[in-house]
C-alpha positions as CSV (number, residue, x, y, z in Angstrom):
1,M,265.4,-60.9,7.4
2,T,266.6,-61.8,10.9
3,K,267.7,-65.3,10.2
4,Q,270.1,-66.8,7.7
5,Y,268.9,-70.1,6.3
6,T,271.4,-72.6,4.9
7,P,269.6,-75.4,3.0
8,A,270.5,-78.9,4.1
9,K,272.1,-81.2,1.6
10,V,268.9,-83.2,1.4
11,W,265.6,-81.6,2.3
12,T,263.4,-83.1,5.0
13,M,260.0,-82.0,6.2
14,D,259.8,-79.8,9.3
15,N,256.3,-79.7,10.8
16,Q,257.2,-76.9,13.1
17,N,257.8,-74.3,10.4
18,G,254.8,-74.6,8.2
19,G,252.3,-72.2,9.9
20,Q,248.6,-73.1,10.0
21,W,248.9,-75.7,7.3
22,A,251.8,-77.6,8.9
23,N,249.7,-80.5,10.0
24,I,248.1,-80.9,6.5
25,N,250.8,-80.4,3.8
26,R,253.0,-83.4,3.1
27,P,255.5,-84.2,0.3
28,E,253.5,-87.2,-0.9
29,A,250.4,-87.5,-3.1
30,G,247.5,-89.9,-2.7
31,A,244.8,-90.8,-0.3
32,R,245.5,-90.9,3.4
33,Y,242.3,-92.6,4.6
34,E,239.3,-94.4,3.2
35,Q,236.0,-92.5,2.9
36,A,233.5,-92.3,0.1
37,L,232.1,-89.0,-1.0
38,P,228.3,-88.2,-0.7
39,K,226.3,-88.2,-3.9
40,G,223.2,-86.3,-4.8
41,K,220.6,-86.4,-7.5
42,Q,221.7,-83.6,-9.8
43,P,223.5,-84.2,-13.1
44,L,226.7,-82.6,-11.8
45,Q,228.3,-83.4,-8.5
46,L,230.7,-80.7,-7.2
47,Y,233.1,-81.1,-4.2
48,S,234.6,-77.8,-3.2
49,L,235.2,-74.9,-0.9
50,A,234.5,-71.2,-1.4
51,T,238.1,-70.3,-2.0
52,P,238.8,-68.2,-5.1
53,N,239.3,-71.5,-7.1
54,G,236.1,-72.9,-5.7
55,Q,234.1,-69.8,-6.5
56,K,235.1,-70.0,-10.1
57,V,233.1,-73.1,-10.6
58,T,230.0,-72.3,-8.6
59,I,229.8,-68.9,-10.3
60,M,230.1,-70.6,-13.6
61,L,227.3,-73.0,-12.8
62,E,225.0,-70.3,-11.5
63,E,225.7,-68.2,-14.6
64,L,224.7,-71.2,-16.7
65,L,221.5,-71.7,-14.7
66,A,220.7,-68.0,-15.1
67,K,220.8,-68.6,-18.9
68,G,218.2,-71.3,-18.6
69,V,220.6,-74.3,-18.9
70,K,218.7,-76.7,-16.7
71,E,221.3,-79.5,-17.3
72,A,223.7,-77.5,-15.3
73,E,221.9,-78.3,-12.0
74,Y,224.4,-79.4,-9.4
75,D,224.9,-80.7,-5.9
76,A,227.7,-78.9,-4.1
77,Y,229.3,-80.7,-1.2
78,L,231.8,-79.0,1.2
79,I,235.4,-80.3,1.2
80,N,237.0,-78.8,4.4
81,I,240.6,-78.6,3.4
82,G,241.5,-77.5,6.9
83,E,240.4,-80.9,8.1
84,A,242.3,-82.7,5.2
85,E,239.1,-83.9,3.6
86,Q,240.7,-83.5,0.2
87,F,242.9,-86.6,1.0
88,S,240.0,-89.0,1.4
89,S,240.0,-91.9,-1.0
90,G,236.7,-90.7,-2.5
91,F,238.1,-87.3,-3.3
92,V,241.5,-88.5,-4.6
93,E,239.6,-90.8,-6.9
94,I,238.2,-87.7,-8.6
95,N,241.2,-85.5,-8.3
96,P,244.5,-87.4,-7.7
97,N,246.1,-83.9,-7.0
98,S,243.9,-83.5,-3.9
99,K,243.0,-79.9,-4.7
100,I,239.5,-78.4,-4.8
101,P,237.3,-78.0,-6.8
102,A,236.6,-81.4,-8.4
103,L,233.5,-82.3,-10.5
104,I,231.8,-85.5,-11.6
105,D,229.5,-85.3,-14.6
106,T,227.0,-88.1,-14.2
107,S,225.0,-87.2,-17.3
108,A,227.4,-89.0,-19.7
109,D,227.2,-92.8,-20.5
110,S,230.0,-93.2,-18.0
111,P,230.7,-90.6,-15.3
112,I,233.4,-88.1,-16.2
113,R,235.7,-86.7,-13.7
114,V,236.9,-83.1,-14.2
115,F,239.6,-81.4,-12.0
116,E,241.6,-78.2,-12.1
117,S,239.4,-75.2,-11.9
118,G,240.3,-73.7,-15.2
119,N,239.6,-77.0,-16.9
120,I,236.3,-77.3,-15.2
121,L,235.3,-73.9,-16.6
122,L,236.4,-74.9,-20.1
123,Y,234.6,-78.2,-19.8
124,L,231.3,-76.6,-18.8
125,A,231.6,-73.9,-21.4
126,E,232.1,-76.4,-24.2
127,K,229.6,-78.8,-22.9
128,F,226.8,-76.2,-22.7
129,G,227.9,-73.8,-25.4
130,H,228.0,-70.6,-23.3
131,L,230.5,-68.1,-22.0
132,L,233.2,-69.0,-24.5
133,P,233.2,-67.3,-28.0
134,K,232.9,-69.6,-31.0
135,E,234.8,-67.4,-33.4
136,L,238.5,-68.4,-33.4
137,A,240.1,-65.0,-32.6
138,A,237.7,-64.1,-29.9
139,K,237.9,-67.6,-28.4
140,T,241.7,-67.5,-28.4
141,E,241.7,-64.2,-26.6
142,V,239.5,-65.6,-23.9
143,M,241.7,-68.6,-23.6
144,N,244.8,-66.4,-23.4
145,W,243.5,-64.9,-20.2
146,L,242.1,-68.1,-18.8
147,F,245.6,-69.7,-19.0
148,W,247.1,-66.4,-17.8
149,L,245.0,-66.7,-14.6
150,Q,246.0,-70.4,-14.1
151,G,249.7,-69.4,-14.2
152,S,249.5,-66.1,-12.4
153,A,247.2,-66.8,-9.4
154,P,249.7,-69.0,-7.6
155,Y,252.0,-65.9,-7.3
156,L,249.1,-64.0,-5.7
157,G,247.9,-66.9,-3.5
158,G,250.7,-69.2,-2.7
159,G,253.2,-66.3,-3.0
160,F,251.9,-63.0,-1.8
161,G,248.9,-64.3,0.2
162,H,250.9,-66.9,2.0
163,F,253.8,-64.8,3.1
164,Y,251.7,-61.7,3.8
165,A,248.7,-63.3,5.5
166,Y,249.5,-66.9,6.6
167,A,253.1,-67.5,7.2
168,P,254.1,-68.0,10.8
169,E,256.5,-65.1,10.6
170,K,256.6,-62.1,8.3
171,F,259.8,-61.6,6.3
172,E,260.6,-58.6,4.1
173,Y,262.1,-60.4,1.2
174,P,259.3,-62.8,0.2
175,I,256.6,-60.2,0.9
176,N,258.4,-57.6,-1.3
177,R,259.1,-60.1,-4.0
178,F,255.5,-61.3,-4.3
179,A,254.0,-57.8,-3.7
180,M,256.0,-56.6,-6.7
181,E,254.5,-59.4,-8.8
182,A,251.0,-58.9,-7.5
183,K,251.1,-55.2,-8.4
184,R,252.5,-56.0,-11.8
185,Q,249.6,-58.3,-12.4
186,L,247.1,-55.7,-11.2
187,D,248.6,-53.2,-13.5
188,L,248.4,-55.6,-16.4
189,L,244.7,-56.2,-15.8
190,D,244.0,-52.5,-15.3
191,K,245.6,-51.8,-18.7
192,Q,243.6,-54.6,-20.4
193,L,240.4,-53.2,-18.9
194,A,241.1,-49.6,-19.9
195,N,240.1,-50.5,-23.5
196,N,237.8,-53.5,-22.9
197,E,234.6,-53.9,-20.9
198,F,235.5,-57.4,-20.0
199,I,238.8,-59.3,-19.7
200,G,238.5,-61.0,-23.1
201,G,236.9,-58.1,-24.9
202,D,233.3,-57.0,-25.3
203,E,231.7,-60.2,-23.9
204,Y,231.5,-61.6,-20.4
205,S,233.2,-65.0,-20.5
206,I,235.0,-67.7,-18.5
207,A,238.0,-65.4,-18.5
208,D,236.1,-63.0,-16.2
209,I,234.7,-65.9,-14.1
210,A,238.2,-67.3,-13.6
211,I,239.9,-64.0,-12.8
212,W,237.3,-62.2,-10.6
213,P,237.4,-64.5,-7.6
214,W,241.1,-63.8,-7.3
215,Y,241.7,-60.2,-8.5
216,G,238.2,-58.9,-8.2
217,N,238.0,-60.0,-4.6
218,L,241.4,-58.5,-3.9
219,V,240.6,-55.0,-5.2
220,L,237.2,-55.1,-3.5
221,G,239.0,-55.7,-0.2
222,N,237.8,-59.3,0.3
223,L,241.2,-61.1,0.1
224,Y,244.2,-61.1,2.5
225,D,243.2,-57.7,4.1
226,A,245.7,-56.3,1.7
227,A,243.8,-53.6,-0.2
228,E,245.7,-50.7,1.4
229,F,249.1,-52.4,1.3
230,L,248.8,-53.0,-2.4
231,D,247.1,-49.6,-3.1
232,V,244.3,-51.3,-5.1
233,A,242.5,-47.9,-5.4
234,S,245.2,-46.9,-7.9
235,Y,243.8,-49.3,-10.5
236,P,240.5,-47.6,-11.6
237,H,239.7,-49.8,-14.6
238,L,240.1,-52.9,-12.6
239,Q,238.0,-51.4,-9.8
240,R,235.2,-50.6,-12.3
241,W,235.3,-54.2,-13.7
242,A,235.4,-55.8,-10.2
243,K,232.4,-53.9,-9.0
244,Q,230.5,-54.6,-12.2
245,I,231.1,-58.3,-12.1
246,S,230.2,-58.4,-8.4
247,E,226.7,-57.1,-9.2
248,R,225.8,-60.1,-11.5
249,D,223.2,-62.4,-10.0
250,G,225.3,-65.5,-10.9
251,V,228.3,-64.1,-9.0
252,K,226.2,-63.1,-6.0
253,R,224.8,-66.6,-5.9
254,G,227.9,-68.6,-6.8
255,R,230.2,-66.9,-4.4
256,I,228.4,-68.1,-1.3
257,V,228.2,-71.8,-2.2
258,N,230.4,-74.1,0.0
259,R,231.2,-71.0,2.1
260,T,231.4,-71.4,5.9
261,F,232.8,-68.0,6.9
262,G,231.7,-64.4,6.7
263,E,228.2,-63.0,7.3
264,E,225.3,-65.4,7.9
265,W,223.7,-64.3,4.6
266,E,226.8,-65.4,2.6
267,Q,227.3,-68.9,4.1
268,L,225.9,-72.0,2.4
269,K,227.7,-75.2,3.4
270,E,226.0,-77.3,0.7
271,R,223.9,-76.6,-2.3
272,H,221.3,-79.0,-3.8
273,S,218.8,-76.6,-5.5
274,A,218.3,-72.9,-6.2
275,A,216.1,-72.7,-3.1
276,D,219.1,-73.3,-0.9
277,I,220.8,-70.2,-2.2
278,D,217.5,-68.2,-2.1
279,A,217.1,-69.0,1.6
280,V,220.6,-67.8,2.5
281,L,220.4,-64.6,0.4
282,A,217.1,-63.7,2.0
283,K,218.9,-63.1,5.3
284,Q,220.9,-60.2,3.8
285,P,220.0,-57.0,5.6
């Protein structure tokens, strides 16, 4: 590190040192402007972006639809976090934490709001009776890994990803600190998958759906451009799993929803029916 930082007695916000998110992040919660959210006709209304956390939910919904659960039909509206749309009054009403994704279930007697991506997966699994084992021990193992992901991914994203890919300057200490933790996590998953086809055991579940957008994308080279730096090829069981999950139709479909970057055939700003995804995937060479 080339600079020595001495913390002030009382912290104050410095917009000049926040990198590309400096004009968005603030130390206060709540709405910053009045704007209602759009609403569609499907039972579930999703407001999201195709980040790893956003992909969790759209993959889950597409997997449910692939199983014939028609009640899992959804409208997916883009929330552009780069334009601070997560701070509109309409979005904050659904998720007071102003983070994507956020879901409204309009099929209940009174609309139910659901926020935090892991909780949305659990809500949908319990509501529709799929992708979560019913037997206690198997269910508990899946939940172990779902909660592991919710606690571990911030070290990969807000830790490693931020300092390696997004910070305005690269410093050795935070990159090394979070690279060490990211590799420990990759090794943990690799060891788990050495003796299990899926994360939670023999069955594909919400544990896989939660973990793949983060760690599957990472080892497949789709996250932070860090595959070589983290030597992801050294985790063969994790590589096998990541490729296997990527070939599922629900994953292929769900990963492109609310996506506005990448190839033309993987960008779908909004989703209101299966035909919307079909039209985009048809562009794939």
